[in-house]
Each structure stands twice: as structure tokens, then as C-alpha cells.
C-alpha positions as CSV (number, residue, x, y, z in Angstrom):
1,M,80.9,163.6,217.6
2,R,83.6,164.0,220.3
3,H,81.6,161.6,222.6
4,K,81.5,159.0,219.9
5,I,85.3,159.2,219.4
6,V,85.9,158.9,223.1
7,K,83.5,155.9,223.3
8,V,85.3,154.2,220.4
9,L,88.7,154.8,222.0
10,V,87.5,153.5,225.3
11,I,86.1,150.3,223.7
12,A,89.4,149.9,221.7
13,C,91.4,150.3,224.9
14,L,89.3,147.8,226.8
15,F,89.5,145.3,223.9
16,G,93.2,145.7,223.7
17,Y,93.5,145.3,227.5
18,F,91.3,142.1,227.3
19,T,93.4,140.7,224.4
20,L,96.7,141.4,226.2
21,S,95.3,139.9,229.5
22,L,94.2,136.8,227.6
23,Y,97.6,136.5,225.9
24,I,99.4,136.8,229.2
25,Y,97.1,134.2,230.8
26,F,97.5,131.6,228.1
27,K,101.3,132.2,228.0
28,E,101.5,131.5,231.8
29,V,99.3,128.4,231.4
30,N,101.5,127.3,228.5
31,M,104.7,127.6,230.6
32,Q,103.0,125.9,233.6
33,Y,101.9,122.8,231.7
34,K,105.3,122.5,230.1
35,G,107.0,122.5,233.5
36,N,104.5,120.0,234.9
37,I,105.0,117.6,232.0
38,K,108.8,117.8,232.2
39,E,108.8,117.1,235.9
40,Y,106.2,114.3,235.6
41,I,107.9,112.4,232.8
42,Q,111.4,112.9,234.2
43,Q,110.5,111.6,237.6
44,S,108.3,108.7,236.2
45,F,110.5,107.4,233.4
46,G,113.8,109.3,233.5
47,W,113.2,110.6,230.0
48,N,114.3,114.1,229.1
49,V,111.6,116.4,227.6
50,R,112.3,119.4,225.3
51,F,109.8,121.9,223.9
52,S,110.5,124.1,220.9
53,S,108.6,126.4,218.6
54,L,106.3,125.1,215.9
55,N,107.1,128.1,213.6
56,D,108.2,125.9,210.7
57,V,104.9,124.2,210.3
58,K,102.5,126.8,211.8
59,N,101.2,127.8,208.4
60,R,99.9,124.2,207.9
61,I,97.6,124.4,210.9
62,P,94.0,125.0,209.7
63,Y,92.8,128.5,210.6
64,G,89.6,127.1,212.2
65,I,91.6,125.3,214.9
66,F,94.6,127.6,215.2
67,N,93.2,129.6,218.1
68,A,91.6,126.6,219.9
69,A,94.9,125.4,221.5
70,D,98.6,126.0,222.1
71,Y,100.9,124.0,219.9
72,D,104.6,123.2,220.4
73,C,107.1,120.7,219.1
74,V,108.0,118.2,221.8
75,E,110.8,115.7,222.1
76,I,110.6,112.9,224.7
77,D,113.6,110.6,224.7
78,N,113.7,109.4,221.1
79,F,110.1,110.5,220.3
80,K,109.4,113.7,218.4
81,G,105.9,115.1,217.8
82,V,103.5,118.0,218.4
83,A,102.0,118.8,221.8
84,I,98.5,120.2,221.8
85,K,97.2,122.0,224.9
86,P,93.5,122.8,224.3
87,H,92.3,126.1,225.7
88,S,89.1,124.3,226.8
89,E,88.4,120.7,227.7
90,D,84.7,121.1,227.6
91,D,84.3,119.6,224.1
92,F,86.3,116.3,224.0
93,R,85.1,115.4,220.5
94,M,86.4,118.7,219.2
95,N,89.8,118.3,220.9
96,K,90.1,114.8,219.5
97,N,89.3,116.1,216.0
98,I,92.0,118.7,216.4
99,A,94.5,116.0,217.2
100,T,93.4,113.8,214.3
101,T,93.4,116.7,211.9
102,L,96.8,118.0,212.9
103,E,98.4,114.5,212.8
104,K,97.3,114.2,209.2
105,R,98.2,117.7,208.1
106,L,101.6,117.7,209.7
107,D,102.4,114.0,209.2
108,M,103.7,113.9,212.7
109,P,102.5,112.1,215.9
110,V,100.6,114.3,218.3
111,I,100.1,114.4,222.1
112,L,97.1,116.0,223.7
113,I,97.9,117.7,227.0
114,L,94.9,117.4,229.3
115,D,94.1,118.4,232.9
116,G,91.8,115.4,233.3
117,I,90.4,112.4,231.5
118,N,87.6,109.9,232.1
119,S,87.5,106.2,231.2
120,Y,85.5,106.8,228.0
121,Q,87.8,109.5,226.7
122,R,90.9,107.5,227.6
123,K,89.5,104.4,225.7
124,S,88.6,106.6,222.7
125,L,92.1,108.1,222.4
126,I,93.9,104.8,222.9
127,E,91.7,103.1,220.2
128,S,92.5,105.9,217.8
129,R,96.2,105.7,218.8
130,I,96.2,109.4,219.8
131,G,98.9,110.2,222.4
132,F,98.0,112.0,225.6
133,V,99.5,113.2,228.9
134,V,97.7,114.0,232.1
135,P,100.6,115.4,234.1
136,G,101.0,113.6,237.4
137,K,98.6,110.9,236.4
138,Q,99.0,109.2,233.1
139,I,100.9,109.1,229.9
140,Y,100.1,107.3,226.6
141,I,102.5,107.5,223.7
142,P,101.8,104.6,221.3
143,Q,105.0,105.2,219.4
144,M,107.0,104.6,222.6
145,G,104.7,101.8,223.8
146,A,104.1,103.7,227.0
147,L,100.9,103.4,229.0
148,M,101.1,104.1,232.7
149,S,99.0,105.3,235.6
150,E,100.4,106.4,239.0
151,R,97.4,107.8,240.9
152,G,94.5,105.9,239.4
153,L,91.6,106.9,237.1
154,G,88.5,105.8,238.9
155,V,87.2,102.2,238.2
156,N,89.8,101.6,235.5
157,V,92.9,102.1,237.6
158,S,93.4,98.3,237.8
159,T,93.8,98.0,234.0
160,I,97.1,99.9,234.1
161,E,98.5,99.3,237.5
162,K,102.1,98.7,238.4
163,L,103.0,95.1,238.4
164,S,104.7,93.2,241.2
165,A,108.2,91.7,240.6
166,V,106.8,88.2,240.4
167,A,104.2,89.3,237.8
168,G,107.0,90.9,235.8
169,A,109.0,87.7,236.1
170,M,106.1,85.7,234.6
171,I,106.1,88.1,231.6
172,T,109.9,87.8,231.0
173,L,109.8,84.0,231.4
174,H,107.0,83.8,228.8
175,L,108.7,86.1,226.3
176,G,112.2,84.7,226.9
177,T,112.8,81.0,227.5
178,K,109.5,79.3,228.4
179,S,106.0,80.0,226.9
180,L,103.3,80.0,229.6
181,Q,100.5,79.8,227.1
182,G,97.9,77.1,228.1
183,L,99.6,76.3,231.4
184,S,97.8,76.2,234.8
185,I,99.1,78.1,237.8
186,S,100.3,74.9,239.4
187,D,102.3,74.2,236.2
188,V,103.9,77.6,236.4
189,A,104.6,77.1,240.1
190,K,106.7,74.0,239.2
191,I,108.7,75.9,236.6
192,M,109.3,79.1,238.6
193,G,109.6,77.6,242.1
194,Y,107.2,80.1,243.7
195,S,104.1,79.0,245.7
196,I,100.7,78.6,244.0
197,K,99.3,81.4,246.1
198,T,102.1,83.8,245.1
199,L,101.6,83.0,241.4
200,S,97.9,83.2,241.7
201,L,98.1,86.7,243.0
202,A,100.6,87.6,240.3
203,A,98.4,86.1,237.6
204,A,95.4,88.1,238.9
205,E,97.5,91.3,238.6
206,L,98.3,90.4,234.9
207,E,94.6,89.7,234.3
208,R,93.5,93.1,235.8
209,A,96.2,94.8,233.7
210,G,94.6,93.2,230.6
211,L,97.8,91.3,229.7
212,I,96.4,87.8,230.1
213,S,93.1,86.0,230.5
214,F,92.0,82.6,231.6
215,K,90.5,79.7,229.7
216,L,88.5,77.0,231.4
217,Q,89.5,73.4,230.6
218,G,87.3,71.2,232.8
219,R,88.0,72.5,236.3
220,K,91.4,73.9,235.3
221,K,92.0,77.6,234.6
222,L,94.7,77.9,231.9
223,L,96.7,81.0,231.1
224,D,95.9,82.7,227.8
225,F,98.1,85.5,226.3
226,P,95.9,87.4,223.8
227,F,98.7,89.6,222.4
228,S,101.6,89.0,220.2
229,N,105.0,88.9,222.0
230,K,105.8,92.4,220.6
231,E,102.5,93.9,221.8
232,L,102.8,92.2,225.2
233,W,106.2,93.6,225.7
234,E,105.2,97.1,224.7
235,K,102.2,97.0,227.1
236,A,104.0,95.4,230.0
237,F,107.3,97.2,230.0
238,P,106.1,100.5,231.4
239,M,104.2,98.7,234.2
240,I,107.3,96.7,235.5
241,D,109.9,98.3,237.7
242,S,113.6,97.2,237.7
243,P,113.9,93.9,239.6
244,V,117.3,95.0,241.0
245,E,117.0,95.7,244.7
246,K,120.6,96.8,245.3
247,L,124.1,96.7,243.9
248,L,126.9,95.3,246.2
249,F,130.4,93.9,245.9
250,S,132.0,90.6,246.7
251,T,135.3,88.7,246.3
252,N,133.6,85.3,245.9
253,S,133.2,85.1,242.1
254,A,133.0,81.2,242.2
255,L,130.0,81.2,244.4
256,A,128.3,84.1,242.6
257,S,128.6,82.3,239.3
258,E,127.2,79.2,240.9
259,I,124.1,80.7,242.5
260,G,123.5,83.6,240.2
261,V,123.7,84.5,236.5
262,I,125.8,86.9,234.4
263,S,124.0,90.2,234.3
264,S,124.1,93.9,233.4
265,D,127.1,95.0,231.3
266,S,128.7,91.6,231.6
267,A,125.7,89.9,230.1
268,L,125.3,92.6,227.4
269,S,129.0,92.1,226.4
270,E,128.3,88.4,226.0
271,I,125.4,88.9,223.6
272,S,126.3,92.1,221.8
273,M,129.3,94.1,220.5
274,L,129.8,96.1,223.7
275,T,133.0,95.6,225.5
276,S,133.3,93.8,228.8
277,P,133.2,95.8,232.0
278,P,136.3,95.9,234.3
279,Q,134.4,93.8,236.9
280,N,132.2,90.8,236.3
281,I,128.6,91.4,237.3
282,Y,126.2,88.7,238.6
283,A,122.6,88.8,239.6
284,V,121.5,86.7,242.7
285,Y,118.1,86.2,244.2
286,A,117.6,88.1,247.4
287,R,116.1,85.0,249.1
288,N,118.8,82.6,248.0
289,P,120.0,80.9,251.3
290,Q,123.6,81.1,250.1
291,L,123.5,84.9,249.6
292,G,125.1,85.5,253.0
293,E,128.1,83.4,252.0
294,L,129.1,86.0,249.5
295,D,130.2,88.4,252.2
296,L,128.7,91.4,250.4
297,N,129.7,95.0,251.1
298,D,129.0,98.4,249.7
299,S,132.2,99.3,248.0
300,M,135.0,96.7,247.7
301,G,135.3,93.5,245.8
302,D,136.5,91.7,242.6
303,I,132.9,91.4,241.3
304,K,129.6,93.3,241.5
305,V,126.5,91.5,242.7
306,E,123.0,92.7,241.8
307,V,120.6,91.5,244.5
308,W,117.3,90.8,242.7
309,K,113.7,90.8,244.0
310,T,113.0,87.7,241.9
311,D,115.1,84.7,241.0
312,P,117.1,85.7,237.9
313,T,118.1,82.1,237.1
314,I,114.5,81.1,236.2
315,S,114.6,82.6,232.7
316,S,118.3,82.6,232.1
317,K,120.1,80.5,229.5
318,D,123.6,79.1,229.8
319,G,124.2,81.1,232.9
320,I,123.4,84.4,231.1
321,M,120.4,86.6,231.8
322,D,117.6,86.7,229.2
323,I,117.3,89.8,227.2
324,F,113.9,90.9,228.6
325,S,115.0,90.6,232.3
326,L,118.2,92.4,231.3
327,A,116.2,95.3,229.7
328,L,114.2,95.7,232.9
329,S,117.4,95.8,235.0
330,Y,118.5,98.8,232.9
331,K,115.2,100.8,233.5
332,N,117.0,103.4,235.6
333,D,119.9,103.7,233.1
334,D,119.5,106.2,230.2
335,D,122.8,105.4,228.4
336,P,121.8,105.6,224.7
337,R,124.7,103.2,223.7
338,V,123.2,100.5,226.0
339,W,119.6,101.0,224.9
340,K,120.6,100.9,221.2
341,E,122.0,97.4,221.7
342,L,119.1,96.3,224.0
343,N,116.4,97.5,221.5
344,K,118.2,95.7,218.7
345,L,118.4,92.4,220.7
346,I,114.8,92.8,221.9
347,N,113.5,93.3,218.3
348,E,115.4,90.2,217.2
349,A,113.9,88.2,220.0
350,L,110.4,89.4,219.3
């Protein structure tokens, strides 16, 4: 009898030790993935990430999936949802079902936190509009219109690559002041002032990214934009970096206004309710031959001059930058006051 009691106690102790070890392990994994996500998203987008307890809605998580993953509330910029970190990634279908079930039960968007993802899984989640993050590699949050890859995902890396400045300028021109639908590359070259070779390379980028396609008309290849303007902007925006190369100062406002366009806070004050900045701000193309005449310097001058990688005058109107190029120029600025106005103006334009 005594041996049986000892045996039971030993088993109970071992079970308790195993349970505690498992708890500590998953807690450490939980903390690690949160840290990785915060670092990845902060460095990639400049968005702040905050995790909090899911205690208020835990009782609404079905018992059958409760122990299959870790669950947390997550806030990313203006997005709020539920982060799901599966304990195992061996059964993709089950993890996708967990995300779908939880989204319906909680009536909140969800994000799957995964260590890795293949092309089929990525396609399946995107088609189902289920958000996911692979820290250091990819993020997809449909509610934020974010789809981005930094290190590549096998053969499909080209579908979500970063776009060059010229490719980005083609998008902003098409959305802003001049539709490129049905035009040939040579037609676009005449409008934008870039060489046919440069624009051919940029168009090839857009095609690989899935943003455009080509239609044949005789021997001509014509641009075709398959998405609505809203969808195109949401898909393209995360792929395009700020076109601003550097910010300098000058005293020659007359020349700056002649060869450049009103930009940044100056442009926003012209088209919104925001007040004018103390110094006028102009954007000038880095390859403009008259740029040197502005006598630019790092710290002193009556005006600020943004030196741009592309020609900002191409899609401007009445000497003021178009709203889409303007939004891209603010990509490294997280001022909520500015983005409130930008989003309002972009929605009106779309």
C-alpha cells in the first residue's frame, strides 16, 4: 500500500514538474515572439505595437482551441485585434480554422503569428483575409492595407517586392493627375520625361508585384490596371519608400518655386485645415540641372527644400504636390494630426 502511495506521489510530482516546465516554456516563447514582432514592425513601418491581456473575452474562446495557442490583444498603429500564436505549426488547416473561428466568435480581426509560411499558405490566408505576421519577413493586415516582404519567400518574392522610386511615381501619377490605363511605355515616357528603358524596367517591377498587367494591341503592349484606385493604393503604398532623398535649406525661394512644387506641410496647409509652417517647403528633383543654383545647405535659409529621387512636378497641379506623392513623402512621419488629414484627402481622391 505504501509503495502505491509513493508511486502516485512520484507520478503527481513528475506531472506537476512537466506542467510547470511547459508553462514556463510557452511563457518564454510568448514573450520572445512579442519582442520580435514589436522590433520588426517598428523598424519596418515605424508603427507602435502594444500587447495586452485578453481576459475580457477569454470565456468566449471555444474550449477545444483554447490550449492550442497563446492569445493576446494587439494594437498596431490604429489597428486593434487578436494575436494568435499557435503552439504548433504542423497543421496549417487547423491554425487557419482557429483564426477563422476566433474572428467570428469575438467579432474582432485576428493576426496569426507564424515562424514560417510557404506560398500556398500565404495565398490561402490572403484569400481569406486573415492577417498574419512572420517576424523579420512578412506582414499582412488587410484592415491596414499592408502587405510587405523584406527577405523574400521563395519563388513568390517578386510578387511583393519593394518598388523603385520611378515605379512608385508611375502609381502616383496614375492615381493623381493622369490615368495611365491603356497607354504604351513610349506614351508614358513622353508624359513623365524618363527614358523608355527606365520606364520599361519600372513597369516590369509593377507587373511582378501584381499591380499591373499588359494587353497586346497589334504589336503594342498597353498598360492595364486591374484594380480599383482604392485597391491599387492599398496594395502599392507599403511597397513604396518615401521619395524624399534629403531635406536642405535655401534663401532662393523664387527659383525653388520655379523648378519645384509646394510640398510637405506647405502643401498640406494649402489643401487642408492645417496651418502653414513658419518656412515654405518645396520639393525639387535631384537631377534638375538648376538644383545647384539654390545654394543648398544643411541648416540655414528662408525656405526648406526637399530633394526628391523622382521629379515631383510630373504629377503636381497648380504648383502643389498631388495627395498621393504627398502621403509617400510623410512615410517616415507618424504625426497622427497629419495622417488624419492625409487619410481624409486620400479617401476623397479615391
